[in-house]
N, CA, C and O of each residue as an XYZ file, in Angstrom:
340
protein
N       0.991     -1.061      0.032
C      -0.035     -0.222      0.045
C       0.928      1.064     -0.154
O       2.038      1.091      0.379
N       0.606      1.773     -0.684
C       1.444      3.392     -1.017
C       1.047      4.270     -0.081
O      -0.019      4.082      0.506
N       1.915      5.457      0.221
C       1.662      6.300      0.848
C       0.455      7.401      0.509
O      -0.150      8.041      1.370
N       0.226      7.487     -0.985
C      -0.931      8.319     -1.555
C      -2.280      7.214     -1.192
O      -3.357      7.699     -0.846
N      -2.146      6.081     -1.279
C      -3.391      5.291     -0.895
C      -3.614      5.467      0.596
O      -4.817      5.574      0.837
N      -2.915      5.527      1.573
C      -2.892      5.438      2.873
C      -3.628      6.649      3.139
O      -4.762      6.620      3.616
N      -2.758      8.174      2.720
C      -3.615      9.276      2.943
C      -4.875      9.281      2.501
O      -5.695      9.851      3.220
N      -5.315      8.698      1.311
C      -6.548      8.886      0.664
C      -7.588      8.114      1.534
O      -8.784      8.403      1.583
N      -6.921      6.985      2.288
C      -8.136      6.105      2.864
C      -8.142      6.997      4.233
O      -9.214      7.089      4.831
N      -7.183      7.545      4.664
C      -7.076      8.092      6.241
C      -8.530      9.379      5.945
O      -9.529      9.503      6.654
N      -8.193     10.142      4.744
C      -9.084     11.233      4.547
C     -10.404     10.745      4.641
O     -11.223     11.216      5.429
N     -10.662      9.726      3.787
C     -11.961      9.298      3.537
C     -12.421      8.920      4.869
O     -13.509      9.333      5.271
N     -11.679      8.162      5.591
C     -12.507      7.827      6.596
C     -12.680      9.137      7.778
O     -13.754      9.139      8.378
N     -11.993      9.890      8.019
C     -11.947     11.327      8.438
C     -13.272     11.929      8.044
O     -14.038     12.431      8.868
N     -13.500     11.861      6.806
C     -14.588     12.695      6.189
C     -15.907     12.041      6.573
O     -16.890     12.773      6.694
N     -16.023     10.714      6.780
C     -17.231      9.830      6.796
C     -17.345      9.932      8.382
O     -18.503      9.967      8.800
N     -16.442      9.979      9.223
C     -16.541     10.039     10.961
C     -16.850     11.565     10.971
O     -17.719     11.799     11.811
N     -16.467     12.578     10.376
C     -16.852     13.980     10.933
C     -18.427     14.069     10.152
O     -19.209     14.883     10.644
N     -18.786     13.455      9.248
C     -20.393     13.446      8.879
C     -21.307     12.864      9.862
O     -22.346     13.379     10.275
N     -20.818     11.765     10.182
C     -21.272     11.035     11.221
C     -21.852     11.785     12.753
O     -22.984     11.847     13.232
N     -20.725     12.221     13.164
C     -20.502     13.341     14.368
C     -21.180     14.249     14.076
O     -21.703     14.704     15.093
N     -21.573     14.988     12.842
C     -22.265     16.197     12.380
C     -23.849     15.684     12.739
O     -24.621     16.418     13.357
N     -24.196     14.442     12.307
C     -25.940     14.000     12.432
C     -25.827     13.810     14.259
O     -26.807     14.141     14.927
N     -24.648     13.295     14.911
C     -25.142     13.048     16.095
C     -25.076     14.506     16.668
O     -25.985     14.676     17.480
N     -24.283     15.612     16.499
C     -24.429     16.563     17.080
C     -25.785     17.438     16.793
O     -26.263     18.160     17.668
N     -26.386     17.303     15.433
C     -27.596     17.924     15.133
C     -28.589     17.188     16.187
O     -29.338     17.894     16.862
N     -28.600     15.887     16.324
C     -29.814     15.414     16.887
C     -29.444     15.520     18.582
O     -30.320     15.178     19.376
N     -28.619     15.823     18.896
C     -28.362     16.219     20.271
C     -29.075     17.750     20.629
O     -29.849     18.027     21.546
N     -28.490     18.667     19.507
C     -29.089     19.889     19.512
C     -30.793     20.144     19.623
O     -31.472     20.859     20.361
N     -31.160     19.102     18.405
C     -32.649     19.256     18.362
C     -33.528     18.430     19.633
O     -34.741     18.550     19.805
N     -32.791     17.746     20.297
C     -32.982     17.170     21.429
C     -33.284     18.314     22.577
O     -34.383     18.611     23.046
N     -32.048     18.849     22.883
C     -31.683     19.671     23.808
C     -32.708     20.925     23.847
O     -33.186     21.505     24.822
N     -32.898     21.164     22.369
C     -33.966     22.480     22.115
C     -35.122     22.274     22.344
O     -35.821     23.221     22.706
N     -35.748     20.804     22.185
C     -37.237     20.377     22.722
C     -37.492     20.059     23.976
O     -38.653     19.995     24.382
N     -36.337     19.793     24.832
C     -36.364     19.896     26.359
C     -36.445     21.242     26.907
O     -37.143     21.533     27.878
N     -35.527     22.259     26.095
C     -35.970     23.393     26.736
C     -37.242     24.155     26.717
O     -37.650     25.034     27.476
N     -37.887     23.487     25.436
C     -38.964     24.196     25.059
C     -39.946     23.380     25.973
O     -40.810     24.106     26.465
N     -40.010     22.437     26.226
C     -40.705     21.751     27.407
C     -40.660     22.038     28.678
O     -41.693     21.951     29.343
N     -39.247     22.504     29.358
C     -39.349     22.991     30.459
C     -39.933     24.466     30.620
O     -40.540     24.802     31.637
N     -39.716     25.287     29.589
C     -40.599     26.515     29.419
C     -41.954     26.701     29.455
O     -42.460     27.708     29.951
N     -42.783     25.511     28.808
C     -44.002     25.375     28.825
C     -44.390     24.760     29.981
O     -45.586     24.904     30.238
N     -43.792     24.160     30.707
C     -43.888     23.514     32.132
C     -44.005     24.532     33.112
O     -44.867     24.507     33.990
N     -42.910     25.688     32.943
C     -42.795     26.431     33.894
C     -43.920     27.408     33.894
O     -44.054     28.088     34.911
N     -44.854     27.601     32.778
C     -45.653     28.568     32.534
C     -47.235     28.102     32.896
O     -48.237     28.793     32.708
N     -47.192     26.848     33.422
C     -48.270     25.701     33.726
C     -48.751     26.277     34.920
O     -47.901     26.745     35.678
N     -50.076     26.347     35.282
C     -50.967     26.789     36.435
C     -50.411     25.703     37.464
O     -49.865     24.632     37.200
N     -50.684     26.243     38.658
C     -50.245     25.054     39.841
C     -51.174     23.873     40.185
O     -50.821     22.972     40.945
N     -52.425     23.928     39.562
C     -53.091     22.454     39.381
C     -52.366     21.862     38.245
O     -51.935     20.721     38.411
N     -52.154     22.466     37.083
C     -51.705     21.830     36.028
C     -50.406     21.118     36.422
O     -50.308     19.933     36.106
N     -49.522     21.636     36.995
C     -48.073     21.351     37.440
C     -48.334     20.026     38.103
O     -47.761     18.991     37.766
N     -49.348     20.122     39.190
C     -49.549     19.071     40.601
C     -49.670     17.989     39.643
O     -48.826     17.093     39.664
N     -50.732     17.965     38.708
C     -51.386     16.734     37.336
C     -50.199     15.911     37.001
O     -50.063     14.689     37.071
N     -49.245     16.970     36.565
C     -48.008     16.665     35.595
C     -47.216     15.581     36.503
O     -46.963     14.439     36.119
N     -46.841     16.149     37.852
C     -46.179     15.880     38.993
C     -46.517     14.399     39.510
O     -45.685     13.541     39.804
N     -47.932     14.278     39.558
C     -48.474     12.833     40.040
C     -48.400     11.936     38.864
O     -47.928     10.815     39.057
N     -48.783     12.249     37.708
C     -48.424     11.209     36.506
C     -47.050     11.089     36.366
O     -46.756     10.000     35.873
N     -46.120     11.778     36.607
C     -44.653     11.344     36.461
C     -44.643     10.463     37.768
O     -44.284      9.399     37.264
N     -44.785     10.218     38.997
C     -44.807      9.788     40.025
C     -45.534      8.418     39.957
O     -44.989      7.430     40.448
N     -46.756      8.333     39.359
C     -47.466      7.038     39.038
C     -46.483      6.208     38.173
O     -46.119      5.062     38.436
N     -46.039      7.078     36.919
C     -45.061      6.249     36.388
C     -43.713      5.800     36.669
O     -43.031      5.033     35.988
N     -43.433      6.340     37.695
C     -42.029      6.000     38.331
C     -42.322      4.769     39.295
O     -41.508      3.867     39.492
N     -43.384      4.833     39.779
C     -44.136      3.883     40.807
C     -44.372      2.530     39.884
O     -44.225      1.422     40.401
N     -44.697      2.651     38.675
C     -45.094      1.498     37.699
C     -43.893      0.759     37.329
O     -43.806     -0.469     37.309
N     -43.017      1.551     37.053
C     -41.778      1.315     36.696
C     -41.081      0.351     37.802
O     -40.590     -0.758     37.592
N     -41.161      1.040     39.009
C     -40.279      0.205     40.227
C     -41.140     -1.035     40.386
O     -40.520     -2.048     40.710
N     -42.556     -1.155     40.205
C     -43.062     -2.329     40.155
C     -42.721     -3.276     39.249
O     -42.721     -4.433     39.668
N     -42.422     -3.083     38.081
C     -41.737     -3.792     37.027
C     -40.601     -4.531     37.277
O     -40.487     -5.745     37.109
N     -39.698     -3.708     37.714
C     -38.614     -3.816     38.236
C     -38.460     -4.941     39.550
O     -37.750     -5.937     39.683
N     -39.317     -4.388     40.303
C     -39.404     -5.574     41.539
C     -39.799     -7.023     41.176
O     -39.385     -8.042     41.730
N     -40.746     -6.930     40.060
C     -41.088     -8.300     39.583
C     -40.143     -9.127     38.644
O     -40.036    -10.353     38.621
N     -39.557     -8.316     37.965
C     -38.391     -8.872     37.222
C     -37.244     -9.323     38.433
O     -36.798    -10.470     38.441
N     -36.944     -8.605     39.149
C     -35.966     -8.937     40.576
C     -36.543    -10.502     41.110
O     -35.875    -11.506     41.356
N     -38.029    -10.303     41.187
C     -38.244    -11.614     42.035
C     -38.398    -12.791     40.811
O     -38.087    -13.917     41.201
N     -38.723    -12.722     39.739
C     -38.395    -13.920     38.924
C     -37.130    -14.493     38.714
O     -36.925    -15.702     38.605
N     -36.172    -13.484     38.652
C     -34.906    -13.924     38.843
C     -34.272    -14.851     40.254
O     -33.467    -15.782     40.272
N     -34.951    -14.212     41.293
C     -34.502    -14.692     42.562
C     -35.285    -16.285     42.537
O     -34.671    -17.290     42.899
N     -36.376    -16.317     42.170
C     -37.221    -17.811     41.812
C     -36.347    -18.496     40.951
O     -36.002    -19.619     41.317
N     -35.896    -18.047     39.845
C     -35.045    -18.714     39.038
C     -33.923    -19.216     39.498
O     -33.598    -20.389     39.310
N     -33.156    -18.277     40.216
C     -31.793    -18.945     40.777
C     -32.201    -19.663     41.831
O     -31.337    -20.507     42.068
N     -33.318    -19.755     42.760
C     -33.264    -20.579     43.955
C     -33.717    -22.245     43.164
O     -33.232    -23.245     43.692
N     -34.392    -22.375     42.254
C     -34.638    -23.366     41.527
C     -33.551    -24.245     40.697
O     -33.580    -25.463     40.517
N     -32.635    -23.357     40.264
C     -31.607    -23.934     39.470
C     -30.681    -24.085     40.900
O     -29.799    -24.905     40.645
N     -30.588    -23.741     41.904
C     -29.782    -23.619     42.885
C     -30.176    -25.245     43.644
O     -29.381    -25.792     44.408
N     -31.254    -25.731     43.344
C     -31.704    -26.625     44.438
C     -31.699    -28.042     43.499
O     -31.887    -29.148     44.004
N     -31.496    -27.865     42.300
C     -31.107    -29.096     41.654
C     -30.012    -30.018     41.751
O     -29.976    -31.013     41.028
């Protein structure tokens, strides 16, 4: 492999990497922009609306915790049944 081909491949790889990183940066910027707007809209909510939103978030967290507990209990039972064989 000649020096010319080495540099040609290296610069081609850098170009592809830069394109990919640009896409990542673009997506992250859009996400940050949307999160900022959501925070602004939440800040403008009425106290009762904010309380309702917070309750929905707590309910979602409780549901997620229950799923994790069930999954852990299943793993415990599986480990116990495998251990006793």
